[in-house]
N, C-alpha and C positions, 0 to 999 in steps of 0.2 A: 504494500500500500504506500501511496505517496505521503509526503510530509503534510500533516494537517494542522500544524501549529497556527493558532489564531483563527482557524476556520470554525464556523458554526454549522453543526451537523444534526440532522433529525433522522432517527432510525425508527421506522414503523415496526412494531412487534419486536422490541429489543430486550425483553426481560429474561429470555432463556434461549438455550440452544445456539444456533448460528447468530441470531440477532444479538444475544448477550456477548458472544465472542467479538462481533463487530464493534459493539459499544466499548468493550475493554481495549481493543486495538486502537480505535480512534482516540480514545481518552489518553492512552499511553503515547500516542503520536502527537499529543498536544491540542487536540480539537476540543471545543466546547460542545459537549454532546447532550442532546435531549433524546429520550426514547419513550415510546408508548408501550403500555402494558394493559392487559385485560384480565388476566387470570390470578396471579399471585402477588398480593401486596408485599408479603414477606420477601420473596425473591427479588422483586423490583426495588424495594427499599434497600436491601443488602447490596445489590449491584450499584445503585446510586451512591451509597456510602463508600463502597470500594473504589469507585471511579471518579467521583465528583460530578457525575452526570445528573441531569434532571429527569426524574421519572414522571410521566404524564399518564394518568389513567384514561384510556380511551379504547373503544372497540374498533379495530381496524376494518371491520365489516360494516360499520355504520358511517355512511357518507357524511352526514351532518357533523358527527363528532370529529371526523378526520379534517373536514374543512375548518372547523373551529380551531383544532390544534395547529394547523398550518397558518391560519390567519393570526393566531396569537403568538406564533413563534417569531414573527418578524422576518428579517432577512436571513435566509439560509444559504450557506455556501455549497452544501452537498446533501443529497437525499439518497439513502441506501435501501429504500423500500423495495426496489426491484430485485434485490439479492435473495429474497426469501423463497 
């Protein structure tokens, strides 16, 4: 992965599995990471604490929730939702 220092990134479905690995890698590479989660508050809170990322509760299958997340995120430098 490229250097992400100073970049703002949003990962849709980032609380577990591949999404969580992406969150960890981007945070390690210096990105300011936000990620959505729908299933486990415990896992998402733990990942946020470990990485400094922002955990946002939102259902990725709910269009209006996703639009709200994106609108509230402001300027985003990268979106990794297509990697799922």
